[in-house]
C-alpha positions as CSV (number, residue, x, y, z in Angstrom):
1,X,-151.3,-34.6,16.3
2,X,-148.6,-34.0,18.8
3,X,-147.7,-30.3,19.2
4,X,-144.0,-29.2,19.3
5,X,-142.4,-26.9,21.9
6,X,-142.1,-24.0,19.5
7,X,-144.5,-22.0,21.6
8,X,-142.3,-22.5,24.7
9,X,-138.9,-21.5,23.2
10,X,-137.5,-18.0,23.5
11,X,-135.1,-17.0,20.9
12,X,-131.9,-15.4,22.3
13,X,-129.7,-13.4,20.0
14,X,-125.9,-14.3,20.3
15,X,-123.8,-11.3,20.9
16,X,-121.0,-10.7,18.4
17,X,-117.4,-12.0,19.6
18,X,-114.8,-9.4,20.5
19,X,-111.3,-9.6,18.9
20,X,-109.7,-10.7,22.2
21,X,-112.2,-13.6,22.6
22,X,-111.5,-14.7,19.1
23,X,-107.7,-14.5,19.5
24,X,-107.2,-15.9,23.0
25,X,-108.1,-19.5,22.4
26,X,-105.8,-19.7,19.4
27,X,-103.0,-18.1,21.4
28,X,-103.5,-20.6,24.2
29,X,-103.5,-23.5,21.9
30,X,-100.3,-22.3,20.2
31,X,-98.5,-21.7,23.5
32,X,-99.5,-25.1,24.7
33,X,-98.2,-26.7,21.5
34,X,-94.9,-24.8,21.9
35,X,-94.4,-25.8,25.6
36,X,-95.1,-29.4,24.8
37,X,-92.7,-29.3,21.8
38,X,-90.0,-27.8,24.0
39,X,-90.5,-30.3,26.7
40,X,-90.5,-33.0,24.1
41,X,-87.2,-32.0,22.5
42,X,-85.6,-31.3,25.9
43,X,-86.6,-34.7,27.1
44,X,-85.1,-36.2,24.0
45,X,-81.8,-34.4,24.7
46,X,-81.5,-35.7,28.3
47,X,-82.8,-39.2,27.7
48,X,-80.1,-41.8,28.2
49,X,-79.9,-44.8,25.9
50,X,-78.3,-47.0,28.6
51,X,-80.1,-48.3,31.7
52,X,-78.3,-50.0,34.6
53,X,-79.7,-51.5,37.8
54,X,-79.1,-49.3,40.9
55,X,-78.9,-52.3,43.2
56,X,-75.6,-53.4,41.6
57,X,-73.8,-50.2,42.3
58,X,-72.1,-48.6,45.2
59,X,-72.6,-44.9,46.1
60,X,-70.8,-42.4,48.3
61,X,-71.1,-38.8,49.2
62,X,-68.3,-36.2,48.7
63,X,-67.2,-35.0,52.2
64,X,-64.9,-32.4,53.6
65,X,-62.5,-33.3,56.3
66,X,-59.1,-34.8,57.2
67,X,-57.5,-37.5,55.1
68,X,-54.8,-39.8,56.3
69,X,-52.8,-41.2,53.4
70,X,-51.9,-44.7,54.3
71,X,-51.2,-48.1,52.9
72,X,-52.2,-51.6,54.1
73,X,-49.5,-54.2,54.0
74,X,-48.9,-57.7,55.2
75,X,-46.0,-58.9,57.4
76,X,-44.9,-61.1,60.2
77,X,-43.5,-60.9,63.7
78,X,-39.7,-61.4,63.9
79,X,-37.3,-61.3,66.8
80,X,-35.5,-58.0,67.0
81,X,-32.3,-59.9,67.8
82,X,-31.9,-63.3,66.2
83,X,-28.2,-63.8,65.6
84,X,-26.9,-66.6,63.4
85,X,-23.7,-68.3,64.6
86,X,-21.0,-69.3,62.1
87,X,-18.0,-71.6,62.1
88,X,-14.6,-69.9,62.1
89,X,-12.5,-72.9,61.4
90,X,-12.5,-76.1,59.5
91,X,-13.5,-79.2,61.5
92,X,-16.2,-81.5,62.7
93,X,-19.2,-79.9,64.5
94,X,-20.9,-81.4,67.6
95,X,-24.3,-79.8,68.6
96,X,-25.4,-79.9,72.2
97,X,-28.8,-78.2,72.2
98,X,-32.0,-79.1,70.3
99,X,-34.0,-76.5,68.3
100,X,-36.5,-74.9,70.6
101,X,-34.6,-75.4,73.8
102,X,-34.2,-72.5,76.2
103,X,-30.6,-71.1,76.3
104,X,-28.9,-68.7,78.6
105,X,-26.2,-66.2,77.7
106,X,-22.9,-68.1,77.6
107,X,-24.3,-71.6,77.3
108,X,-22.2,-74.0,75.2
109,X,-24.3,-74.8,72.1
110,X,-21.8,-76.5,69.9
111,X,-18.1,-77.3,69.5
112,X,-15.8,-77.8,66.5
113,X,-13.0,-80.3,66.6
114,X,-9.9,-79.0,64.8
115,X,-6.7,-81.0,65.6
116,X,-4.6,-79.0,63.1
117,X,-5.4,-75.7,64.9
118,X,-4.6,-77.2,68.3
119,X,-1.2,-78.4,66.9
120,X,-0.5,-74.9,65.5
121,X,-1.2,-73.4,68.9
122,X,1.1,-75.8,70.7
123,X,3.9,-75.1,68.2
124,X,3.7,-71.4,68.5
125,X,3.5,-71.6,72.3
126,X,6.8,-73.6,72.2
127,X,8.4,-71.0,69.9
128,X,7.3,-68.3,72.3
129,X,8.8,-70.1,75.3
130,X,12.0,-70.6,73.3
131,X,12.2,-66.9,72.5
132,X,11.7,-66.0,76.1
133,X,14.5,-68.4,77.2
134,X,16.8,-67.1,74.5
135,X,16.1,-63.5,75.6
136,X,16.9,-64.4,79.2
137,X,20.2,-66.1,78.1
138,X,21.2,-63.2,75.9
139,X,20.4,-60.8,78.8
140,X,22.7,-62.8,81.1
141,X,25.5,-62.8,78.5
142,X,25.1,-59.1,78.0
143,X,25.3,-58.4,81.7
144,X,28.4,-60.6,81.9
145,X,30.0,-58.6,79.0
146,X,29.0,-55.4,80.7
147,X,30.7,-56.5,83.9
148,X,33.9,-57.2,82.0
149,X,33.7,-53.7,80.5
150,X,33.2,-52.2,83.9
151,X,36.2,-54.2,85.2
152,X,38.4,-52.8,82.4
153,X,37.1,-49.3,83.2
154,X,37.9,-49.8,86.9
155,X,41.4,-51.0,86.1
156,X,41.9,-47.9,83.9
157,X,40.6,-45.7,86.7
158,X,43.2,-47.2,89.1
159,X,45.9,-46.7,86.6
160,X,44.8,-43.1,86.1
161,X,45.0,-42.5,89.9
162,X,48.5,-44.1,90.0
163,X,49.7,-42.0,87.1
164,X,48.5,-38.8,88.8
165,X,50.3,-39.7,92.0
166,X,53.4,-40.5,90.1
167,X,53.3,-37.2,88.3
168,X,52.9,-35.4,91.6
169,X,56.0,-37.1,93.0
170,X,57.9,-36.3,89.8
171,X,56.8,-32.7,90.1
172,X,58.1,-32.5,93.6
173,X,61.3,-34.3,92.8
174,X,62.1,-32.1,89.8
175,X,61.6,-29.0,91.9
176,X,64.1,-30.4,94.3
177,X,66.4,-31.4,91.5
178,X,66.3,-35.0,92.5
179,X,65.2,-36.5,89.1
180,X,65.9,-35.8,85.5
181,X,63.7,-33.8,83.2
182,X,63.3,-37.0,81.2
183,X,61.8,-38.9,84.1
184,X,59.3,-36.1,84.6
185,X,58.3,-36.2,81.0
186,X,57.8,-40.0,81.2
187,X,55.5,-39.5,84.2
188,X,53.5,-36.8,82.3
189,X,53.1,-39.2,79.3
190,X,52.0,-42.0,81.6
191,X,49.3,-39.8,83.0
192,X,48.0,-38.8,79.6
193,X,48.0,-42.4,78.6
194,X,46.1,-43.4,81.7
195,X,43.5,-40.7,81.1
196,X,42.9,-41.9,77.5
197,X,42.6,-45.5,78.6
198,X,40.1,-44.6,81.3
199,X,38.0,-42.4,79.0
200,X,38.0,-45.2,76.4
201,X,36.9,-47.8,78.9
202,X,34.2,-45.5,80.2
203,X,32.8,-45.0,76.7
204,X,32.9,-48.8,76.1
205,X,30.8,-49.4,79.2
206,X,28.3,-46.8,78.1
207,X,28.1,-48.4,74.6
208,X,27.7,-51.8,76.2
209,X,24.7,-50.4,78.2
210,X,23.1,-49.0,75.1
211,X,23.7,-52.2,73.2
212,X,22.2,-54.2,76.0
213,X,19.1,-51.9,76.1
214,X,18.7,-52.1,72.3
215,X,19.0,-55.9,72.2
216,X,16.5,-56.2,75.1
217,X,14.1,-53.9,73.2
218,X,14.5,-55.9,70.0
219,X,14.0,-59.2,71.8
220,X,10.9,-57.7,73.6
221,X,9.4,-56.8,70.2
222,X,10.0,-60.3,68.8
223,X,8.5,-61.8,71.9
224,X,5.5,-59.5,71.6
225,X,5.0,-60.3,68.0
226,X,5.1,-64.0,68.8
227,X,2.7,-63.4,71.7
228,X,0.2,-61.9,69.2
229,X,0.5,-65.0,67.1
230,X,-0.2,-67.2,70.1
231,X,-3.1,-64.9,71.2
232,X,-4.7,-65.2,67.8
233,X,-4.4,-69.0,67.8
234,X,-5.8,-69.1,71.3
235,X,-8.7,-66.9,70.2
236,X,-9.4,-69.3,67.3
237,X,-9.2,-72.3,69.6
238,X,-11.7,-70.6,72.0
239,X,-14.0,-69.8,69.1
240,X,-14.2,-73.6,68.4
241,X,-16.7,-73.5,71.4
242,X,-19.9,-71.9,70.1
243,X,-21.7,-70.2,73.0
244,X,-25.1,-68.4,73.2
245,X,-24.7,-64.7,72.6
246,X,-28.2,-63.9,74.1
247,X,-30.7,-65.4,76.5
248,X,-33.6,-67.0,74.6
249,X,-34.1,-70.2,72.7
250,X,-32.3,-72.1,70.1
251,X,-33.8,-71.5,66.6
252,X,-32.8,-74.0,63.9
253,X,-29.8,-76.2,63.1
254,X,-28.3,-75.1,59.9
255,X,-26.0,-78.1,59.6
256,X,-26.3,-81.8,60.4
257,X,-24.8,-83.3,63.6
258,X,-21.2,-84.4,63.3
259,X,-20.9,-82.9,59.8
260,X,-17.8,-81.4,58.4
261,X,-17.9,-77.6,58.3
262,X,-15.9,-74.9,56.7
263,X,-14.9,-71.4,57.8
264,X,-17.9,-69.0,57.5
265,X,-20.5,-71.7,57.3
266,X,-23.7,-71.0,59.3
267,X,-24.3,-73.5,62.1
268,X,-27.4,-72.4,64.1
269,X,-29.6,-69.5,65.1
270,X,-30.5,-68.1,68.5
271,X,-33.7,-66.1,69.1
272,X,-33.8,-63.4,71.7
273,X,-37.4,-63.6,73.1
274,X,-37.2,-60.4,75.1
275,X,-38.0,-58.0,72.2
276,X,-39.9,-58.4,68.9
277,X,-40.4,-56.3,65.8
278,X,-42.7,-56.5,62.8
279,X,-41.2,-57.1,59.3
280,X,-43.4,-55.6,56.6
281,X,-43.5,-56.5,52.9
282,X,-44.2,-53.1,51.2
283,X,-45.0,-53.0,47.4
284,X,-42.3,-51.4,45.4
285,X,-44.6,-48.6,44.2
286,X,-44.6,-47.2,47.7
287,X,-40.9,-47.5,48.4
288,X,-40.2,-43.8,47.8
289,X,-42.9,-42.8,50.3
290,X,-41.4,-44.8,53.2
291,X,-39.4,-42.9,55.8
292,X,-37.9,-43.9,59.1
293,X,-40.1,-42.8,62.0
294,X,-43.4,-43.1,60.2
295,X,-46.2,-44.3,62.4
296,X,-47.6,-47.9,61.9
297,X,-50.7,-49.6,63.3
298,X,-50.3,-53.3,63.5
299,X,-53.2,-55.8,63.8
300,X,-52.6,-59.3,65.0
301,X,-56.0,-60.9,65.3
302,X,-57.8,-58.8,67.9
303,X,-54.6,-57.3,69.2
304,X,-53.6,-53.7,68.2
305,X,-50.1,-52.5,68.4
306,X,-48.5,-49.1,67.7
307,X,-45.0,-48.6,66.4
308,X,-42.7,-46.7,64.0
309,X,-40.6,-47.7,61.1
310,X,-37.0,-48.2,62.2
311,X,-35.3,-49.7,59.2
312,X,-36.0,-49.8,55.4
313,X,-34.1,-52.3,53.2
314,X,-32.0,-50.7,50.5
315,X,-32.9,-53.3,47.9
316,X,-36.1,-54.6,46.2
317,X,-36.8,-58.3,46.2
318,X,-39.8,-59.9,44.4
319,X,-41.2,-56.4,43.7
320,X,-41.3,-55.7,47.5
321,X,-39.3,-53.7,50.0
322,X,-38.7,-55.0,53.5
323,X,-39.3,-52.6,56.4
324,X,-38.9,-53.2,60.1
325,X,-41.3,-51.7,62.7
326,X,-40.2,-51.2,66.3
327,X,-43.1,-51.3,68.8
328,X,-43.6,-48.5,71.4
329,X,-44.6,-50.7,74.4
330,X,-45.6,-54.3,74.0
331,X,-45.7,-57.4,76.1
332,X,-43.4,-59.8,74.4
333,X,-45.1,-62.8,76.0
334,X,-48.2,-62.2,73.8
335,X,-46.2,-62.4,70.6
336,X,-44.8,-65.4,68.7
337,X,-42.1,-65.7,66.1
338,X,-43.4,-65.6,62.5
339,X,-46.9,-64.6,63.5
340,X,-48.8,-63.2,60.5
341,X,-50.0,-59.6,60.8
342,X,-51.7,-56.7,58.9
343,X,-50.2,-53.3,59.2
344,X,-51.4,-49.8,58.3
345,X,-48.5,-47.4,57.5
346,X,-49.4,-43.7,57.8
347,X,-47.6,-41.9,55.0
348,X,-49.3,-38.4,55.2
349,X,-52.0,-36.5,57.1
350,X,-54.0,-33.8,55.3
351,X,-56.6,-31.5,56.8
352,X,-59.7,-29.9,55.3
353,X,-59.8,-31.6,51.9
354,X,-62.6,-32.9,49.7
355,X,-62.7,-36.6,49.8
356,X,-64.8,-39.6,48.9
357,X,-64.8,-43.2,49.8
358,X,-62.3,-45.2,47.8
359,X,-63.8,-47.6,45.2
360,X,-63.2,-49.3,41.9
361,X,-64.2,-46.1,40.0
362,X,-60.6,-44.9,40.5
363,X,-59.0,-47.6,38.3
364,X,-61.9,-48.1,35.9
365,X,-62.2,-44.4,35.3
366,X,-58.5,-43.8,35.1
367,X,-58.7,-41.3,37.9
368,X,-60.0,-38.7,35.4
369,X,-63.8,-39.2,35.3
370,X,-66.6,-40.1,37.6
371,X,-70.4,-40.3,37.5
372,X,-72.5,-38.0,39.7
373,X,-76.0,-39.2,40.7
374,X,-78.8,-36.7,39.8
375,X,-82.2,-38.0,40.5
376,X,-82.4,-41.3,38.6
377,X,-79.5,-40.6,36.3
378,X,-75.7,-40.9,36.5
379,X,-74.0,-38.0,34.7
380,X,-70.4,-38.2,33.7
381,X,-68.0,-35.5,34.8
382,X,-64.3,-34.8,34.6
383,X,-62.4,-34.9,37.9
384,X,-58.8,-34.7,39.3
385,X,-57.8,-37.0,42.2
386,X,-55.1,-36.5,44.7
387,X,-53.8,-38.6,47.6
388,X,-55.1,-42.1,48.1
389,X,-55.6,-43.9,51.5
390,X,-56.9,-47.2,52.4
391,X,-60.5,-45.8,52.8
392,X,-60.5,-42.4,51.1
393,X,-59.4,-40.6,48.0
394,X,-58.7,-36.9,47.8
395,X,-60.6,-34.8,45.1
396,X,-58.6,-31.9,43.8
397,X,-61.0,-30.7,41.1
398,X,-64.5,-31.4,39.7
399,X,-66.5,-31.9,42.9
400,X,-68.5,-30.1,45.5
401,X,-69.3,-31.1,49.0
402,X,-72.5,-33.1,49.3
403,X,-72.4,-34.6,45.8
404,X,-73.3,-38.3,45.4
405,X,-71.0,-40.4,43.2
406,X,-70.9,-43.9,41.9
407,X,-67.8,-45.5,43.4
408,X,-68.2,-49.0,42.0
409,X,-66.7,-50.3,38.7
410,X,-67.5,-47.9,35.8
411,X,-66.9,-50.5,33.0
412,X,-70.6,-51.0,32.5
413,X,-71.2,-47.3,31.8
414,X,-69.4,-47.6,28.5
415,X,-68.3,-43.9,28.7
416,X,-71.9,-42.7,28.2
417,X,-72.6,-39.1,29.2
418,X,-75.8,-40.1,30.9
419,X,-77.0,-43.4,32.3
420,X,-80.4,-44.1,33.7
421,X,-80.5,-45.9,37.0
422,X,-83.3,-48.3,37.5
């Protein structure tokens, strides 16, 4: 028989468990269960039901710094001075320069044939010459009449001198008792009569002078009035010759060669190539923000130009407002009429603001909500945005510096509070 190991075993008596050793394992087990339960329920509360791929999103970090509020618009290069020439009379037009040809100030560009205007000018010139001849004839007649009045006055003066001498002789004679008292009275009466006749003749001569002066002034006014009529007709005849108002090049014909034109009809344009401006088409929504003097950065291919707004159109056309930009210093030879350009209009400059890169989250979130990235989740938060620029957007409330946000379209988030990012 095979013997067992009973003889080799030593029986050890188990010591009785203390209260602490009996309670500690149970407490540990209960605590573990509670922690696991809490973690389970907490994970259930933060678990998102929506999962979106991270690779299809754009992210940006909230920063603090300067924000330049600006807008990007399209435009074109235009000549600062490109006058349009108009017809001032009815007639047949003849054009002498072809579009694109170089022109110099004063060059004859076109002429309008108007026989009726030429005839009116000749008639009025004839009337003017007739009025001048009539004025000279009337002046001669007045001078002749004045000479007659002076002759009458001279005769009256001679008669006055004779009457005075006769009175003196009568005075001496009556003192000597040679003549009668009646003869003396007759001599006195003759002197009085001669004095009256001389005074009347002198006044008639003065009146004739005044009359001559008045008639000459009246005729001078008539001639001047007629001269104004002739001058206006001469101006109109001169205006039949259309000359270049600036040095540059001929733009476009606005009428056909040898066509019949009416007063006020546009004929052609002339482009001054010495100075250019930029004409911008600004959306109507930014019209209130535009002010003369605002700085503008213009890009034409690889060329960069700086300028300022010089003119803002008072009306809106096709939901756009036209604005002119005057360049600071630019070589006009590098520019061409109607060149397309892109411009950046600086509306406002803010310093020390919270900002984030501009993205589609502004429109898709209504500017009131955004998603902040925390670990592998995007958490929705309420925000308040401020000024917008081409690259940045100001954050007024709901953000801290250094936060990372989703700046792409938020339509796929479906207004969920939490979204897992895969």
